[in-house]
BAFIMAR-672443 format. One record per residue: x, y negated, z negated of N, C-alpha, C in turn. Coordinates in steps of 0.001 Angstrom, whole numbers, plus 500000, padded with zeros to 6 digits. Each point is the difference from the previous one (the first is absolute). Layout:
BAFIMAR-672443
+--------+--------+--------+--------+--------+--------+--------+--------+--------+
|    n.x |    n.y |    n.z |   ca.x |   ca.y |   ca.z |    c.x |    c.y |    c.z |
+--------+--------+--------+--------+--------+--------+--------+--------+--------+
|      X |      Y |      Z |      X |      Y |      Z |      X |      Y |      Z |
...
+--------+--------+--------+--------+--------+--------+--------+--------+--------+
***
This chain:
BAFIMAR-672443
+--------+--------+--------+--------+--------+--------+--------+--------+--------+
|    n.x |    n.y |    n.z |   ca.x |   ca.y |   ca.z |    c.x |    c.y |    c.z |
+--------+--------+--------+--------+--------+--------+--------+--------+--------+
| 486315 | 476275 | 342704 | 500560 | 500801 | 498930 | 501507 | 499865 | 499998 |
| 500579 | 499620 | 498909 | 501432 | 499863 | 499873 | 500608 | 501316 | 499539 |
| 501354 | 500040 | 499960 | 500648 | 501187 | 499472 | 499620 | 500162 | 498538 |
| 499752 | 501225 | 499592 | 499482 | 500273 | 498661 | 501092 | 500617 | 499135 |
| 500204 | 499481 | 498803 | 500959 | 500618 | 499083 | 499501 | 501345 | 499509 |
| 500864 | 500696 | 499244 | 499715 | 501387 | 499608 | 498683 | 500128 | 499254 |
| 499690 | 499039 | 499114 | 498800 | 500145 | 499189 | 498717 | 499843 | 500804 |
| 500096 | 499474 | 501251 | 498815 | 499833 | 500835 | 499891 | 501067 | 501079 |
| 500947 | 500916 | 500067 | 499936 | 501078 | 500986 | 498937 | 501000 | 499562 |
| 499104 | 500399 | 500905 | 498951 | 500970 | 499625 | 500583 | 501246 | 499344 |
| 499303 | 500492 | 499020 | 500467 | 501154 | 499231 | 500224 | 501214 | 500897 |
| 499204 | 500116 | 501054 | 500138 | 501143 | 500906 | 501398 | 500042 | 500619 |
| 500506 | 498850 | 500440 | 501323 | 499948 | 500607 | 501087 | 500263 | 498961 |
| 499792 | 499566 | 498786 | 500968 | 500285 | 498946 | 500064 | 501502 | 499728 |
| 498857 | 500676 | 500081 | 499989 | 501447 | 499818 | 500705 | 500707 | 501149 |
| 499799 | 499496 | 501230 | 500677 | 500579 | 501162 | 501509 | 499874 | 499833 |
| 500473 | 498848 | 499544 | 501432 | 499799 | 499772 | 500526 | 500999 | 498977 |
| 499204 | 500267 | 498965 | 500413 | 500953 | 498964 | 500049 | 501421 | 500551 |
| 498968 | 500388 | 500745 | 499916 | 501367 | 500530 | 501154 | 500275 | 500971 |
| 500339 | 499023 | 500834 | 501055 | 500191 | 501002 | 501381 | 499610 | 499482 |
| 500091 | 499729 | 498727 | 501272 | 499671 | 499355 | 500704 | 498826 | 500669 |
| 499226 | 498964 | 500252 | 500547 | 498782 | 500599 | 500401 | 498974 | 498947 |
| 499872 | 500355 | 498744 | 500316 | 499041 | 498950 | 498852 | 499036 | 499780 |
| 500307 | 498898 | 499386 | 498968 | 499029 | 499644 | 499575 | 499175 | 501208 |
| 498672 | 499820 | 500150 | 499474 | 499091 | 501015 | 500271 | 498570 | 499554 |
| 500691 | 499225 | 500831 | 500487 | 498695 | 499582 | 499199 | 498826 | 500559 |
| 499683 | 500049 | 501279 | 499274 | 498896 | 500630 | 499296 | 500526 | 501239 |
| 498891 | 499355 | 500375 | 499226 | 500430 | 501168 | 499830 | 498832 | 500960 |
| 500141 | 500284 | 501285 | 499807 | 499000 | 501055 | 498848 | 500457 | 500881 |
| 499140 | 499065 | 500377 | 498813 | 500354 | 500781 | 499862 | 499082 | 501203 |
| 499294 | 500493 | 501022 | 499747 | 499211 | 501201 | 499167 | 498773 | 499671 |
| 500166 | 499005 | 500838 | 499167 | 498809 | 499872 | 498556 | 500351 | 500329 |
| 499076 | 499223 | 499470 | 498572 | 500287 | 500195 | 499513 | 499404 | 501322 |
| 500557 | 500514 | 501103 | 499589 | 499518 | 501319 | 498869 | 500814 | 500601 |
| 499801 | 501231 | 499485 | 498988 | 500866 | 500600 | 498597 | 499464 | 499790 |
| 499713 | 499437 | 498822 | 498663 | 499458 | 499727 | 499694 | 498848 | 500935 |
| 501004 | 499140 | 500265 | 499811 | 498875 | 500908 | 499746 | 500503 | 501421 |
| 500735 | 501024 | 500410 | 499787 | 500561 | 501342 | 498594 | 500565 | 500137 |
| 499550 | 500698 | 498972 | 498647 | 500565 | 500057 | 498957 | 498888 | 500068 |
| 500245 | 498877 | 499297 | 499075 | 498874 | 500046 | 499923 | 499422 | 501408 |
| 501173 | 499814 | 500649 | 500010 | 499484 | 501369 | 499295 | 500971 | 500946 |
| 500218 | 501297 | 499792 | 499329 | 500987 | 500836 | 498488 | 499934 | 499851 |
| 499534 | 499862 | 498758 | 498556 | 499905 | 499751 | 499418 | 498744 | 500648 |
| 500703 | 498863 | 499875 | 499505 | 498754 | 500590 | 499938 | 500093 | 501518 |
| 500998 | 500628 | 500619 | 499986 | 500159 | 501452 | 498832 | 500875 | 500446 |
| 499743 | 501089 | 499268 | 498851 | 500850 | 500323 | 498692 | 499234 | 499836 |
| 499909 | 499207 | 498941 | 498780 | 499227 | 499756 | 499766 | 498982 | 501105 |
| 501074 | 499303 | 500421 | 499852 | 499014 | 501081 | 499566 | 500683 | 501292 |
| 500599 | 501146 | 500306 | 499620 | 500727 | 501206 | 498542 | 500421 | 499983 |
| 499540 | 500504 | 498860 | 498593 | 500401 | 499884 | 499066 | 498811 | 500152 |
| 500346 | 498874 | 499378 | 499149 | 498806 | 500088 | 499893 | 499501 | 501432 |
| 501135 | 500020 | 500730 | 499973 | 499534 | 501388 | 499083 | 500886 | 500852 |
| 500114 | 501306 | 499818 | 499175 | 500912 | 500800 | 498528 | 499887 | 499613 |
| 499712 | 499877 | 498696 | 498607 | 499847 | 499560 | 499402 | 498712 | 500541 |
| 500737 | 498899 | 499918 | 499504 | 498725 | 500541 | 499781 | 500078 | 501503 |
| 500872 | 500720 | 500684 | 499833 | 500171 | 501442 | 498703 | 500732 | 500315 |
| 499712 | 501062 | 499258 | 498796 | 500791 | 500256 | 498730 | 499205 | 499721 |
| 500041 | 499165 | 498949 | 498804 | 499253 | 499612 | 499793 | 498752 | 500831 |
| 501047 | 499480 | 500578 | 499855 | 498731 | 500733 | 500059 | 500172 | 501510 |
| 500200 | 501227 | 500454 | 500166 | 500177 | 501445 | 498753 | 499573 | 500774 |
| 498846 | 500480 | 499548 | 498764 | 499692 | 500750 | 499626 | 498525 | 499871 |
| 500417 | 499322 | 498919 | 499616 | 498612 | 499786 | 500909 | 499025 | 500736 |
| 501286 | 500225 | 499946 | 500941 | 499031 | 500559 | 500952 | 500610 | 501032 |
| 500610 | 501141 | 499623 | 501094 | 500514 | 500813 | 499548 | 500534 | 501350 |
| 498723 | 500361 | 500116 | 499516 | 500489 | 501299 | 500061 | 498911 | 501069 |
| 500058 | 498727 | 499552 | 500093 | 498887 | 500945 | 501434 | 499750 | 500452 |
| 500972 | 500614 | 499312 | 501409 | 499801 | 500347 | 500360 | 500877 | 501189 |
| 501070 | 499630 | 500692 | 500535 | 500944 | 501009 | 500398 | 501309 | 499313 |
| 499845 | 501093 | 500724 | 500245 | 501306 | 499404 | 501418 | 500140 | 499446 |
| 500986 | 499448 | 500738 | 501391 | 500186 | 499544 | 500251 | 499253 | 498699 |
| 499309 | 498853 | 499799 | 500169 | 499264 | 498759 | 499315 | 500728 | 498835 |
| 498810 | 500479 | 500242 | 499270 | 500692 | 498937 | 500706 | 501288 | 499581 |
| 500643 | 500667 | 500956 | 500666 | 501262 | 499662 | 501265 | 499791 | 499179 |
| 500536 | 498784 | 499976 | 501201 | 499735 | 499206 | 499724 | 500107 | 498495 |
| 498785 | 499660 | 499592 | 499685 | 499966 | 498571 | 500082 | 501392 | 499367 |
| 499350 | 501027 | 500548 | 500165 | 501328 | 499380 | 501436 | 500518 | 500092 |
| 500731 | 499602 | 501057 | 501394 | 500413 | 500097 | 500830 | 499393 | 498863 |
| 499704 | 498745 | 499673 | 500693 | 499359 | 498873 | 499659 | 500721 | 498697 |
| 498722 | 500363 | 499852 | 499591 | 500735 | 498810 | 500699 | 501340 | 499893 |
| 500101 | 500716 | 501140 | 500690 | 501289 | 499996 | 501486 | 499834 | 499693 |
| 500583 | 498893 | 500477 | 501418 | 499752 | 499701 | 500204 | 499808 | 498493 |
| 499115 | 499241 | 499359 | 500076 | 499823 | 498540 | 499834 | 501342 | 499276 |
| 499067 | 500812 | 500496 | 499811 | 501324 | 499390 | 501253 | 500861 | 500143 |
| 500627 | 499924 | 501176 | 501213 | 500779 | 500210 | 501133 | 499564 | 499082 |
| 500160 | 498674 | 499855 | 501043 | 499487 | 499101 | 499712 | 500420 | 498564 |
| 498749 | 499866 | 499585 | 499632 | 500374 | 498638 | 500215 | 501477 | 499730 |
| 499646 | 500845 | 500982 | 500188 | 501443 | 499827 | 501481 | 500345 | 499913 |
| 500831 | 499347 | 500826 | 501443 | 500279 | 499981 | 500621 | 499609 | 498656 |
| 499640 | 498796 | 499503 | 500536 | 499552 | 498711 | 499541 | 500932 | 498882 |
| 498733 | 500382 | 500036 | 499457 | 500857 | 498939 | 500662 | 501371 | 499998 |
| 500146 | 500600 | 501174 | 500622 | 501328 | 500081 | 501468 | 499954 | 499608 |
| 500706 | 498930 | 500421 | 501418 | 499871 | 499666 | 500200 | 499863 | 498501 |
| 499186 | 499150 | 499360 | 500143 | 499811 | 498557 | 499579 | 501247 | 499235 |
| 499046 | 500760 | 500559 | 499557 | 501222 | 499322 | 501092 | 501061 | 500011 |
| 500780 | 500049 | 501100 | 501065 | 500993 | 500088 | 501264 | 499575 | 499257 |
| 500125 | 498693 | 499712 | 501172 | 499518 | 499269 | 499865 | 500351 | 498527 |
| 501074 | 500475 | 499436 | 499977 | 500397 | 498599 | 500965 | 499151 | 499199 |
| 499567 | 499623 | 498851 | 500822 | 499176 | 499131 | 501182 | 500813 | 499488 |
| 501166 | 499354 | 499938 | 501218 | 500648 | 499534 | 500324 | 499543 | 498589 |
| 500319 | 500955 | 499145 | 500495 | 499711 | 498652 | 501313 | 500753 | 499804 |
| 500967 | 499335 | 499377 | 501294 | 500614 | 499722 | 500294 | 499831 | 498517 |
| 500174 | 501106 | 499301 | 500325 | 499990 | 498580 | 501482 | 500330 | 499856 |
| 500746 | 499088 | 499395 | 501426 | 500212 | 499776 | 500192 | 500676 | 498655 |
| 500690 | 501138 | 500022 | 500331 | 500733 | 498783 | 501520 | 500046 | 499860 |
| 500465 | 500374 | 498842 | 501447 | 500064 | 499797 | 500646 | 501065 | 500879 |
| 499227 | 501018 | 500414 | 500557 | 501078 | 500807 | 499592 | 499982 | 501453 |
| 499206 | 499017 | 500435 | 499583 | 499957 | 501393 | 498747 | 499171 | 500195 |
| 499284 | 500270 | 501084 | 498817 | 499235 | 500364 | 498793 | 500919 | 500153 |
| 498830 | 499462 | 499656 | 498728 | 500622 | 500336 | 499338 | 499089 | 501030 |
| 499791 | 500508 | 501209 | 499400 | 499205 | 501070 | 498599 | 500535 | 500272 |
| 499019 | 499099 | 499962 | 498609 | 500400 | 500191 | 499424 | 499247 | 501188 |
| 499676 | 500737 | 501059 | 499265 | 499453 | 501141 | 499046 | 501092 | 500472 |
| 498839 | 500027 | 499362 | 499081 | 501108 | 500227 | 500460 | 501206 | 499195 |
| 501122 | 500581 | 500378 | 500606 | 501103 | 499257 | 501133 | 499476 | 499125 |
| 500412 | 500812 | 499059 | 501076 | 499647 | 499093 | 501283 | 500699 | 500438 |
| 501091 | 499249 | 500047 | 501293 | 500533 | 500407 | 501023 | 499695 | 498914 |
| 500826 | 500990 | 499698 | 501044 | 499855 | 498989 | 501342 | 499836 | 500714 |
| 500759 | 499011 | 499606 | 501290 | 499726 | 500612 | 501044 | 499805 | 498894 |
| 500940 | 500932 | 499891 | 501066 | 499868 | 499013 | 501147 | 499176 | 500593 |
| 500744 | 499345 | 499121 | 501078 | 499141 | 500480 | 501019 | 500783 | 500818 |
| 500304 | 501222 | 499587 | 501022 | 500764 | 500716 | 499484 | 500573 | 501321 |
| 498713 | 499789 | 500317 | 499461 | 500421 | 501300 | 500179 | 498920 | 501062 |
| 500392 | 498797 | 499591 | 500162 | 498898 | 500956 | 501365 | 500150 | 500667 |
| 499998 | 500244 | 501296 | 501234 | 500189 | 500759 | 500532 | 498682 | 500551 |
| 499092 | 499099 | 500377 | 500421 | 498725 | 500575 | 498951 | 498935 | 499719 |
| 500477 | 498792 | 499757 | 499147 | 498826 | 499815 | 500380 | 498968 | 501058 |
| 499006 | 499565 | 500748 | 500202 | 498948 | 501004 | 499242 | 498760 | 499547 |
| 500687 | 498858 | 499978 | 499362 | 498739 | 499628 | 499883 | 499101 | 501235 |
| 498915 | 499258 | 500062 | 499822 | 499020 | 501072 | 499336 | 498771 | 499387 |
| 500782 | 498937 | 499829 | 499511 | 498764 | 499401 | 500134 | 498906 | 501049 |
| 498878 | 499432 | 500420 | 500004 | 499007 | 501071 | 499282 | 498729 | 499552 |
| 500349 | 498900 | 500657 | 499374 | 498701 | 499738 | 499457 | 499454 | 501312 |
| 498718 | 499628 | 500020 | 499417 | 499493 | 501237 | 500263 | 498503 | 500143 |
| 499471 | 499415 | 501069 | 500251 | 498588 | 500303 | 499431 | 499053 | 498949 |
| 499040 | 500478 | 499204 | 499403 | 499166 | 498954 | 500656 | 500230 | 498639 |
| 501070 | 500773 | 499981 | 500710 | 500240 | 498757 | 499412 | 501083 | 499125 |
| 499036 | 500758 | 500530 | 499390 | 501084 | 499225 | 500868 | 501252 | 500106 |
| 500289 | 500596 | 498859 | 500882 | 501157 | 499934 | 499165 | 501279 | 499915 |
| 500348 | 500975 | 500817 | 499327 | 501296 | 499955 | 501019 | 501079 | 499652 |
| 499542 | 500977 | 499212 | 500863 | 501078 | 499539 | 499437 | 501340 | 500459 |
| 500894 | 500882 | 500412 | 499609 | 501354 | 500369 | 501083 | 500953 | 499515 |
| 499563 | 501090 | 499360 | 500927 | 500996 | 499470 | 499543 | 501376 | 500485 |
| 500864 | 500682 | 500731 | 499674 | 501312 | 500547 | 500875 | 501053 | 499335 |
| 499361 | 501040 | 499487 | 500700 | 501074 | 499315 | 499947 | 501264 | 500849 |
| 501151 | 500623 | 500216 | 500083 | 501291 | 500677 | 500318 | 501043 | 498931 |
| 499115 | 500977 | 499853 | 500158 | 501009 | 498964 | 500672 | 501258 | 500551 |
| 500484 | 500818 | 499102 | 500720 | 501211 | 500393 | 499102 | 501000 | 500717 |
| 498687 | 499916 | 499787 | 499079 | 500936 | 500668 | 499502 | 499467 | 501342 |
| 500581 | 498886 | 500465 | 499629 | 499442 | 501294 | 498877 | 498992 | 499965 |
| 499370 | 499815 | 498855 | 498896 | 499043 | 499862 | 500558 | 498573 | 499929 |
| 499278 | 499065 | 500593 | 500391 | 498591 | 499991 | 498900 | 499158 | 499366 |
| 500398 | 499086 | 499119 | 499064 | 499054 | 499393 | 500501 | 498587 | 500269 |
| 499072 | 499100 | 500315 | 500342 | 498596 | 500205 | 499122 | 499130 | 499113 |
| 500629 | 499131 | 499238 | 499299 | 499057 | 499132 | 500214 | 498593 | 500564 |
| 498898 | 499284 | 500227 | 500069 | 498660 | 500591 | 499301 | 498992 | 499096 |
| 499837 | 498805 | 500541 | 499363 | 498923 | 499252 | 498541 | 500248 | 499679 |
| 499423 | 501093 | 500515 | 498642 | 500363 | 499591 | 499951 | 500315 | 498510 |
| 501145 | 500416 | 499442 | 500100 | 500226 | 498558 | 500375 | 498697 | 499313 |
| 499285 | 499670 | 498955 | 500328 | 498805 | 499218 | 501359 | 500203 | 499327 |
| 500853 | 498987 | 500106 | 501347 | 500051 | 499409 | 500837 | 501145 | 500561 |
| 499892 | 500220 | 501312 | 500745 | 501109 | 500604 | 501500 | 499798 | 499872 |
| 500463 | 498729 | 499975 | 501436 | 499765 | 499865 | 500526 | 500460 | 498645 |
| 499147 | 499912 | 498979 | 500379 | 500501 | 498676 | 500088 | 501529 | 500022 |
| 499039 | 500636 | 500641 | 500038 | 501456 | 500153 | 501226 | 500419 | 500794 |
| 500299 | 499272 | 501076 | 501165 | 500326 | 500817 | 501300 | 499911 | 499224 |
| 500107 | 498994 | 499132 | 501217 | 499853 | 499197 | 500159 | 501168 | 499031 |
| 498884 | 500451 | 499413 | 500055 | 501153 | 499093 | 500451 | 501240 | 500752 |
| 499403 | 500230 | 501176 | 500347 | 501181 | 500788 | 501469 | 499955 | 500401 |
| 500490 | 498833 | 500429 | 501399 | 499914 | 500435 | 500960 | 500286 | 498848 |
| 499691 | 499494 | 498817 | 500848 | 500294 | 498828 | 500063 | 501500 | 499737 |
| 498859 | 500673 | 500095 | 499974 | 501439 | 499750 | 500724 | 500772 | 501102 |
| 499858 | 499559 | 501250 | 500701 | 500649 | 501108 | 501506 | 499882 | 499801 |
| 500467 | 498814 | 499619 | 501435 | 499817 | 499751 | 500460 | 500892 | 498858 |
| 499229 | 500038 | 498920 | 500385 | 500804 | 498830 | 500092 | 501486 | 500328 |
| 499117 | 500492 | 500882 | 499972 | 501430 | 500290 | 500905 | 500397 | 501168 |
| 500157 | 499134 | 500997 | 500796 | 500357 | 501164 | 501476 | 499674 | 499844 |
| 500324 | 498907 | 499315 | 501389 | 499546 | 499942 | 500952 | 501058 | 499439 |
| 499686 | 500683 | 498884 | 500955 | 501010 | 499500 | 500288 | 501099 | 501021 |
| 498966 | 500479 | 500717 | 500214 | 501054 | 500997 | 500797 | 499480 | 501191 |
| 499655 | 498803 | 500454 | 500704 | 499415 | 501135 | 501455 | 499719 | 499626 |
| 500229 | 499516 | 498800 | 501364 | 499707 | 499544 | 500846 | 501269 | 499959 |
| 499419 | 501091 | 499527 | 500732 | 501266 | 499942 | 500395 | 500470 | 501391 |
| 499057 | 499922 | 500946 | 500294 | 500406 | 501376 | 501046 | 499088 | 500627 |
| 499888 | 498715 | 499758 | 500950 | 499020 | 500543 | 501417 | 500285 | 499501 |
| 500155 | 500248 | 498716 | 501328 | 500251 | 499428 | 500559 | 501346 | 500442 |
| 499115 | 500883 | 500461 | 500460 | 501281 | 500540 | 500416 | 499887 | 501460 |
| 499923 | 498794 | 500551 | 500428 | 499772 | 501375 | 498916 | 500132 | 501037 |
| 498746 | 500129 | 499567 | 498891 | 500138 | 500941 | 499513 | 498604 | 500413 |
| 499942 | 499686 | 501310 | 499480 | 498697 | 500429 | 498533 | 499852 | 499608 |
| 499648 | 498817 | 499517 | 498622 | 499718 | 499581 | 499400 | 499000 | 500983 |
| 498924 | 500411 | 500665 | 499409 | 499177 | 501044 | 498777 | 499261 | 499490 |
| 499950 | 498710 | 500325 | 498847 | 499146 | 499701 | 499576 | 499335 | 501308 |
| 499257 | 500704 | 500813 | 499639 | 499456 | 501297 | 501240 | 499851 | 500876 |
| 500261 | 498769 | 500468 | 501156 | 499741 | 500859 | 501298 | 499836 | 499219 |
| 499925 | 499981 | 498682 | 501176 | 499801 | 499157 | 500391 | 501331 | 499361 |
| 501286 | 500306 | 500038 | 500526 | 501200 | 499359 | 501129 | 499616 | 499062 |
| 499959 | 500526 | 498785 | 501069 | 499776 | 499030 | 500767 | 501303 | 499812 |
| 501313 | 499901 | 499944 | 500832 | 501133 | 499616 | 501166 | 499467 | 499178 |
| 500864 | 500875 | 499554 | 501084 | 499587 | 499095 | 500988 | 499074 | 500688 |
| 499939 | 499883 | 501325 | 500943 | 499154 | 500727 | 499455 | 498597 | 500249 |
| 498672 | 499862 | 500045 | 499443 | 498688 | 500257 | 498565 | 500054 | 500499 |
| 499631 | 498959 | 500735 | 498638 | 499854 | 500530 | 500055 | 500079 | 501512 |
| 499098 | 500751 | 500589 | 499904 | 500058 | 501462 | 498592 | 499615 | 500422 |
| 499933 | 499367 | 501176 | 498727 | 499522 | 500546 | 499756 | 500631 | 501356 |
| 498777 | 500454 | 500238 | 499593 | 500523 | 501294 | 499219 | 498929 | 500740 |
| 499972 | 500127 | 501308 | 499249 | 499044 | 500811 | 500932 | 499061 | 500718 |
| 499971 | 500048 | 501345 | 500908 | 499176 | 500766 | 501444 | 500461 | 499870 |
| 500202 | 501282 | 499716 | 501339 | 500514 | 499771 | 500292 | 500054 | 498516 |
| 500684 | 501003 | 499573 | 500273 | 500167 | 498576 | 501081 | 499025 | 499542 |
| 499751 | 499390 | 498855 | 500989 | 499121 | 499380 | 500294 | 500518 | 498601 |
| 501253 | 499921 | 499591 | 500424 | 500507 | 498695 | 500731 | 498895 | 499247 |
| 499654 | 499845 | 498728 | 500657 | 499014 | 499138 | 500503 | 500717 | 498749 |
| 501313 | 500179 | 499871 | 500536 | 500670 | 498807 | 499670 | 499221 | 498726 |
| 499962 | 500712 | 498880 | 499603 | 499383 | 498744 | 500914 | 498834 | 499611 |
| 501290 | 500096 | 500294 | 500891 | 498911 | 499600 | 499814 | 498742 | 500838 |
| 499149 | 500087 | 501051 | 499667 | 498819 | 500800 | 498579 | 499497 | 499715 |
| 499287 | 500705 | 499143 | 498640 | 499569 | 499653 | 500074 | 499021 | 498834 |
| 499517 | 498796 | 500225 | 500005 | 498994 | 498925 | 498804 | 500161 | 499078 |
| 498807 | 500076 | 500586 | 498782 | 500131 | 499192 | 498821 | 500347 | 500897 |
| 498926 | 500442 | 499366 | 498723 | 500201 | 500673 | 498978 | 499072 | 499369 |
| 499233 | 499338 | 500835 | 498949 | 499101 | 499502 | 498635 | 500553 | 500400 |
| 499139 | 500220 | 499007 | 498668 | 500555 | 500228 | 498953 | 499013 | 499521 |
| 499044 | 499670 | 500886 | 498861 | 499184 | 499601 | 498726 | 500677 | 500487 |
| 498881 | 499295 | 499934 | 498719 | 500612 | 500366 | 499868 | 500265 | 501491 |
| 500852 | 499379 | 500809 | 499856 | 500130 | 501445 | 501060 | 500887 | 500630 |
| 501245 | 499931 | 499510 | 501077 | 500673 | 500715 | 501136 | 500403 | 499067 |
| 500876 | 500848 | 500546 | 501244 | 500393 | 499336 | 501147 | 499539 | 500884 |
| 500932 | 499240 | 499414 | 501145 | 499494 | 500738 | 501286 | 500536 | 499385 |
| 500921 | 500402 | 500877 | 501298 | 500510 | 499579 | 501055 | 498982 | 500414 |
| 500827 | 499554 | 499047 | 501017 | 498981 | 500265 | 501386 | 500622 | 499950 |
| 500807 | 499646 | 500994 | 501372 | 500483 | 500106 | 500939 | 499038 | 499284 |
| 501045 | 500526 | 499425 | 500996 | 499170 | 499317 | 500566 | 498976 | 500985 |
| 499955 | 498728 | 499595 | 500530 | 498930 | 500836 | 499044 | 499509 | 501061 |
| 498841 | 500618 | 500126 | 499036 | 499593 | 501019 | 498957 | 499045 | 499449 |
| 499643 | 498989 | 500781 | 498974 | 499045 | 499572 | 498604 | 500527 | 500314 |
| 499840 | 500590 | 501184 | 498715 | 500552 | 500405 | 499910 | 501463 | 499588 |
| 498770 | 500487 | 499879 | 499789 | 501396 | 499619 | 500541 | 500926 | 501086 |
| 500670 | 501060 | 499572 | 500494 | 501021 | 500935 | 498830 | 500749 | 500634 |
| 498944 | 500187 | 499232 | 498783 | 500652 | 500500 | 498821 | 499580 | 499131 |
| 498839 | 499867 | 500634 | 498756 | 499672 | 499292 | 498871 | 500846 | 500575 |
| 499237 | 500623 | 499107 | 498867 | 500815 | 500419 | 498770 | 499639 | 499176 |
| 498797 | 500010 | 500608 | 498772 | 499815 | 499217 | 499833 | 501165 | 499031 |
| 499517 | 499722 | 498805 | 499829 | 501076 | 499026 | 498920 | 500981 | 500452 |
| 499117 | 499565 | 500898 | 498958 | 500907 | 500501 | 500585 | 501147 | 500806 |
| 501272 | 499884 | 500421 | 500644 | 501043 | 500785 | 500922 | 500886 | 499165 |
| 500028 | 499756 | 498683 | 500951 | 500717 | 499151 | 499240 | 500767 | 498920 |
| 500002 | 501324 | 500045 | 499363 | 500755 | 498909 | 500856 | 499936 | 498743 |
| 499327 | 499931 | 498854 | 500690 | 500001 | 498705 | 501079 | 498922 | 499933 |
| 499625 | 498789 | 500409 | 500995 | 498931 | 500063 | 500575 | 499672 | 498621 |
| 499225 | 500184 | 498937 | 500513 | 499759 | 498652 | 501089 | 500987 | 499623 |
| 499830 | 501260 | 500406 | 501024 | 501025 | 499750 | 501261 | 499667 | 500793 |
| 499822 | 499600 | 501255 | 501138 | 499616 | 500833 | 500805 | 498878 | 499346 |
| 499291 | 498979 | 499543 | 500684 | 498842 | 499402 | 500808 | 500418 | 498775 |
| 499438 | 500815 | 499147 | 500702 | 500432 | 498785 | 501216 | 500853 | 500351 |
| 499834 | 500920 | 500951 | 501103 | 500873 | 500380 | 501109 | 499201 | 500686 |
| 499609 | 499050 | 500856 | 500999 | 499186 | 500693 | 500751 | 499093 | 499023 |
| 499328 | 499469 | 499007 | 500681 | 499170 | 498989 | 501060 | 500815 | 499278 |
| 499695 | 501268 | 499725 | 500994 | 500871 | 499361 | 501166 | 500258 | 500946 |
| 499700 | 500132 | 501305 | 501071 | 500213 | 500965 | 500919 | 498788 | 500102 |
| 499432 | 498805 | 499951 | 500808 | 498780 | 500054 | 500917 | 499918 | 498791 |
| 499508 | 500412 | 498847 | 500796 | 499958 | 498770 | 500959 | 501181 | 499882 |
| 499917 | 500938 | 500966 | 500885 | 501148 | 499963 | 499641 | 501041 | 498982 |
| 498693 | 500044 | 499619 | 499560 | 500979 | 498992 | 499720 | 501357 | 500637 |
+--------+--------+--------+--------+--------+--------+--------+--------+--------+
***
């Protein structure tokens, strides 16, 4: 199942968006259909285990009674092992629930067994983790920390999760940046993990505090893997951190760009 545009979102979810004043339901993202495959593997493992035990019972007096006892006893043990694997897969897939996320103009509707409403202004922090394995496969993970203490994580189990993550990050920037900017201009230090911004510059924690005044900051470079801060006249980055260690990295980048420009 791919992400569904507004006209394909079930009417029930559109009504929920209306009742909770979330605005228009725009697009829906759903988990990949892995549960059916898991249940199939579980059923096949149970079937193989049953067949092995049934064959053992029917053939023991004819053939297996002539085998050494330790060899004959291995066959039902193998059957029980298949049954155990099949039962574990079946129970695990039965307890797993498919996740659906409906994006609305005013927030998210998250469905995993129960329905949860998440407004954009309830998101306190967004953590991104984008990694590439040795085969060049990219995985995306987005973790949301809400004001009520609840945490949600969206991973590659959702089809087009990177598209959902980009939407969420845009909304987080739109809602958090004005508040953060106001606090920053009032002289309040704004912390993003190990990085702190204030009206004087950028400071880094870890291995001793380092401070770089704004007039020495040349630029910040942000990509899918890391954030790098470059000092005026320096060839190498003054500091580099993985984006997985920086909450609200998009807000940080926008605020720091304004600091470099003296806004």
